[in-house]
N, C-alpha and C positions, 0 to 999 in steps of 0.2 A: 566615516561610518558607512558600511555597505548595507543596503536594504534589498531584500528579495522576498518573493512569495512563491509558494508552490503548494500544490494540493496532492493528497495521497488518498487513493481509494482502497477499500478493503471490505472484508466480510468477517463477522463473528458468528460462530455457530455454537450453541450450548445445548447439551443433552441433559435432561433431568430424569432422574429415576427415584421413585418413592419420595417425591417432594424435595430432593436434594440435587445439587449439582453433581453430575456423574462425569461429564467430559466437556472440554471447551477447546474449540479450534479457532485460530485466527490467521487470516491470510491478508497481506497488504502488498501493494504494488510499489515496493521500494525502488525498483529499477526505473519506473516512470517518474517518480519524484526526483531521483538523481539526474535523469535526463533533463527535467525542467530546470534544475539548478545549474546545469552545465558541467556537472562532475563527470558524467559519462556522455559521450556524443550520441545524439539520436540517430537512428538508422537513416540512410539516404533514401529519399523519396523518389519513386520512378513515375514516369508518365507525364 
């Protein structure tokens, strides 16, 4: 069994109008999560 842990950051923005949900936006850092899991290589570090 393989065990791994990763974190994902993101933001949710909700716009309300007249007491009701008017719009909802969500952005997450899926690329960062996939790099943590080793699915996509992280960029080479310089310096």
